[in-house]
C-alpha positions as CSV (number, residue, x, y, z in Angstrom):
1,M,19.2,-34.4,24.3
2,G,18.4,-30.8,23.4
3,V,19.8,-29.5,20.1
4,A,19.3,-26.6,17.7
5,H,16.4,-27.6,15.5
6,Y,18.3,-27.0,12.2
7,D,21.5,-28.7,13.3
8,W,19.8,-32.2,13.2
9,T,20.0,-32.3,9.4
10,D,19.3,-36.1,8.8
11,Y,16.0,-36.0,10.8
12,Y,15.1,-32.6,9.3
13,D,15.4,-34.0,5.7
14,I,13.1,-37.0,6.6
15,V,10.4,-34.8,8.2
16,S,10.6,-31.6,6.2
17,N,9.8,-33.0,2.8
18,G,7.9,-29.9,1.6
19,L,4.4,-29.2,0.4
20,E,2.6,-30.8,-2.6
21,H,4.0,-29.5,-5.9
22,D,6.2,-26.8,-4.3
23,I,9.4,-28.0,-6.0
24,E,7.7,-27.9,-9.4
25,F,6.3,-24.4,-8.7
26,Y,9.6,-22.8,-7.7
27,T,11.6,-24.7,-10.4
28,E,9.1,-23.6,-13.2
29,L,9.1,-20.0,-12.0
30,A,12.9,-19.9,-11.9
31,G,13.1,-21.4,-15.4
32,N,10.7,-18.8,-16.7
33,V,12.8,-16.0,-15.2
34,G,16.1,-17.5,-16.4
35,G,18.3,-16.9,-13.4
36,P,20.4,-16.3,-11.5
37,V,18.2,-17.3,-8.6
38,L,18.6,-16.5,-4.9
39,D,17.3,-19.1,-2.4
40,L,16.9,-17.7,1.1
41,G,16.6,-20.2,3.9
42,C,17.8,-22.8,1.5
43,G,18.4,-25.5,4.2
44,T,19.8,-28.6,2.7
45,G,19.1,-27.6,-0.8
46,R,15.6,-29.2,-1.3
47,I,14.6,-26.5,-3.7
48,S,18.0,-25.1,-4.8
49,I,19.2,-28.4,-6.2
50,P,16.2,-29.1,-8.5
51,V,16.4,-25.6,-9.8
52,A,20.1,-26.0,-10.5
53,R,19.4,-29.3,-12.3
54,T,17.5,-27.3,-14.9
55,G,20.7,-25.4,-15.7
56,T,19.9,-22.3,-13.7
57,N,22.6,-20.7,-11.5
58,V,21.6,-20.6,-7.8
59,V,23.0,-19.0,-4.7
60,G,21.6,-20.5,-1.5
61,V,21.8,-18.6,1.8
62,D,21.1,-20.2,5.2
63,S,22.1,-19.3,8.7
64,S,22.9,-23.0,9.6
65,G,26.3,-24.1,8.8
66,R,25.3,-27.8,9.3
67,M,22.4,-27.4,6.8
68,L,24.8,-25.9,4.2
69,E,27.3,-28.7,4.8
70,K,24.6,-31.2,4.0
71,A,23.4,-29.1,1.0
72,R,26.9,-29.1,-0.5
73,M,27.2,-32.8,-0.1
74,K,23.8,-33.4,-1.8
75,A,24.7,-31.0,-4.7
76,K,27.9,-32.9,-5.3
77,L,26.0,-36.2,-5.4
78,M,23.6,-34.7,-7.9
79,K,26.5,-33.3,-9.9
80,V,25.3,-29.7,-9.8
81,E,27.9,-28.2,-7.5
82,D,29.1,-26.0,-10.4
83,K,25.7,-24.4,-10.6
84,I,25.2,-23.7,-6.9
85,N,27.0,-21.5,-4.4
86,F,25.9,-22.0,-0.8
87,V,26.6,-19.1,1.6
88,E,26.2,-19.0,5.3
89,G,24.3,-15.8,6.2
90,D,21.2,-14.2,7.7
91,M,18.4,-13.0,5.3
92,R,18.4,-9.7,7.1
93,T,22.0,-8.9,6.7
94,F,23.5,-11.0,3.9
95,E,25.6,-9.1,1.4
96,L,26.4,-10.6,-2.1
97,R,28.1,-8.9,-4.9
98,Q,25.5,-10.1,-7.3
99,V,22.1,-9.1,-8.7
100,F,19.4,-11.8,-9.2
101,S,16.4,-12.1,-11.5
102,M,14.5,-13.9,-8.8
103,A,14.6,-14.5,-5.0
104,M,12.6,-17.2,-3.3
105,I,11.9,-18.0,0.3
106,P,10.3,-21.5,0.1
107,Y,8.7,-23.7,2.8
108,R,7.5,-20.8,5.1
109,S,11.1,-19.8,6.0
110,F,10.0,-16.1,6.1
111,L,8.2,-17.0,9.3
112,H,11.5,-17.4,11.2
113,L,11.7,-13.6,11.2
114,L,10.1,-12.9,14.6
115,T,9.3,-9.2,14.4
116,V,7.8,-6.9,11.8
117,K,11.0,-4.8,11.9
118,D,13.1,-7.9,11.0
119,Q,10.7,-8.8,8.2
120,M,11.0,-5.3,6.7
121,I,14.8,-5.3,7.0
122,A,14.9,-8.7,5.2
123,L,12.6,-7.6,2.4
124,R,14.7,-4.4,1.9
125,Q,17.8,-6.5,1.8
126,I,16.3,-8.8,-0.8
127,R,15.3,-5.8,-3.0
128,K,18.9,-4.6,-2.9
129,H,19.9,-7.9,-4.6
130,L,17.1,-8.0,-7.2
131,S,17.3,-6.7,-10.8
132,E,14.8,-4.3,-12.3
133,E,11.4,-6.0,-12.1
134,G,13.0,-9.0,-10.4
135,L,10.7,-11.4,-8.7
136,L,10.3,-12.5,-5.1
137,A,8.4,-15.8,-4.5
138,L,7.5,-17.1,-1.1
139,N,4.8,-19.1,0.8
140,I,3.3,-19.0,4.3
141,F,0.6,-21.0,6.0
142,V,-2.7,-19.2,6.6
143,P,-3.4,-18.9,10.4
144,T,-7.0,-19.4,11.5
145,I,-8.5,-18.6,14.9
146,R,-9.7,-22.2,15.3
147,S,-6.3,-23.8,14.6
148,L,-4.5,-21.4,16.8
149,Y,-6.9,-22.2,19.7
150,E,-6.9,-25.9,19.1
151,Q,-3.1,-26.2,19.0
152,D,-2.2,-23.9,21.9
153,E,-0.3,-25.6,24.7
154,K,-1.0,-29.0,23.3
155,S,1.2,-31.9,22.0
156,S,0.4,-33.5,18.7
157,T,2.0,-36.3,16.6
158,R,3.5,-34.7,13.5
159,G,4.1,-38.0,11.9
160,I,5.8,-41.4,11.8
161,Y,8.5,-41.7,9.2
162,E,10.6,-44.5,7.7
163,I,14.4,-44.0,8.1
164,P,16.2,-44.8,4.9
165,G,18.6,-47.7,5.1
166,S,17.1,-48.9,8.4
167,D,14.2,-50.8,9.8
168,D,13.9,-48.1,12.5
169,R,11.1,-45.5,12.4
170,L,11.2,-41.8,13.4
171,V,8.2,-40.6,15.5
172,V,7.9,-36.8,15.7
173,W,5.9,-34.9,18.3
174,D,5.2,-31.1,18.4
175,Y,4.3,-29.1,21.5
176,T,3.1,-25.7,20.5
177,R,2.6,-22.6,22.7
178,Y,1.5,-19.2,21.3
179,D,2.0,-15.6,22.3
180,H,-0.9,-14.1,20.3
181,F,0.1,-10.5,21.1
182,Q,3.4,-10.9,19.3
183,Q,2.0,-13.6,16.9
184,I,4.9,-16.0,18.0
185,A,4.6,-19.7,18.1
186,E,7.1,-21.6,20.3
187,I,7.4,-25.2,19.0
188,I,9.2,-27.8,20.9
189,R,9.8,-30.7,18.5
190,Q,10.7,-34.1,19.8
191,Y,12.2,-36.8,17.6
192,E,12.1,-40.4,18.8
193,R,14.0,-43.1,16.9
194,V,12.4,-46.5,17.6
195,D,13.3,-49.9,16.4
196,S,11.0,-52.6,15.0
197,S,10.1,-53.7,18.5
198,G,9.0,-50.2,19.6
199,V,12.1,-49.6,21.8
200,V,13.2,-45.9,21.8
201,L,16.8,-45.8,20.6
202,Q,17.3,-42.1,20.6
203,R,15.3,-39.0,21.7
204,V,16.1,-35.5,20.5
205,V,14.4,-32.3,21.6
206,A,14.7,-29.4,19.2
207,P,12.8,-26.1,20.0
208,F,12.3,-23.3,17.5
209,H,10.1,-20.2,17.0
210,I,8.1,-18.8,14.2
211,R,5.9,-15.7,13.8
212,Y,2.7,-16.4,12.0
213,I,1.5,-13.7,9.5
214,Y,-2.0,-13.0,8.2
215,P,-2.4,-12.6,4.4
216,A,-3.4,-8.9,4.5
217,E,-0.4,-8.2,6.8
218,L,2.0,-9.8,4.3
219,H,0.4,-7.8,1.4
220,H,1.0,-4.5,3.3
221,L,4.6,-5.4,4.2
222,L,5.5,-6.2,0.6
223,R,3.9,-3.0,-0.6
224,L,5.5,-0.8,2.1
225,V,8.9,-2.1,1.1
226,G,8.4,-1.7,-2.6
227,F,7.0,-4.8,-4.1
228,S,3.9,-5.3,-6.2
229,I,2.1,-8.6,-6.0
230,V,1.7,-10.2,-9.5
231,G,0.6,-13.6,-8.4
232,R,-1.4,-14.8,-5.4
233,Y,-2.4,-18.5,-5.1
234,G,-4.0,-20.9,-2.7
235,D,-1.7,-23.8,-3.6
236,F,1.3,-24.6,-5.8
237,K,-0.8,-25.5,-8.7
238,K,-1.8,-21.8,-8.9
239,G,-5.3,-22.5,-7.5
240,T,-7.3,-19.4,-6.5
241,F,-6.6,-18.1,-3.0
242,G,-9.8,-17.9,-1.0
243,P,-11.5,-18.3,2.4
244,E,-10.8,-22.0,2.6
245,S,-7.1,-21.8,1.5
246,T,-4.6,-23.1,4.0
247,E,-1.5,-21.8,2.2
248,L,-0.7,-18.5,0.6
249,V,1.8,-18.5,-2.3
250,I,3.0,-15.1,-3.4
251,V,4.9,-13.8,-6.4
252,A,5.9,-10.2,-6.2
253,K,7.7,-7.8,-8.5
254,N,10.4,-5.3,-7.5
255,L,9.1,-1.8,-8.0
256,R,12.3,0.0,-7.2
257,F,12.9,1.3,-10.7
258,E,9.3,2.4,-11.4
259,G,8.1,6.0,-11.2
């Protein structure tokens, strides 16, 4: 069965559980800024809800209605629905009658913009919604020639996960194919739900695309659009970014009102 990747929200939540210390990083940053906070590509509220639990007002934007439906349900369960407004929209074209102290694009969601033009359009749209010296925080993985070569046109096991409330397990496979000229990765993700005997009960195929970005490229994009980088880290504990870093975590300031 083929589905849109982000429409399969229960499996998504099991597999996409974030990166080490990312919730704490974004929550702390939002607390320091004071809100309101804009969460772009908010998904099912994995970051939005912890931020809201600190008392900060959040608006979460995502293009998947099913993701937002799940996010609203989770926010209600956590009793923070009065602190969060979830809005269906595209980070390139969203229009909110509100200005934010901080915008964030967690969990590499910026990579779903598949052209440089779309990336710049989105960044400009974000700036329109930021206050003077408002912050933008985001993270991307760091591509390397070796990993791009080793993963190209190959299948790999992403992981085997327990399914809450069940003895079944979820086995997840990724087949990855690259267009290195456009820096596009086509990922065909396959979910297999298996019982305790190893019998496959359900198989779901969910393709999606991302555009990988090199660190210097992201720096130039941000500067061209009008941001100044005020924090650059190699992990969510604010470790130094260097040649061995696998993740790039950026905090940038809106320069619109300077000069």
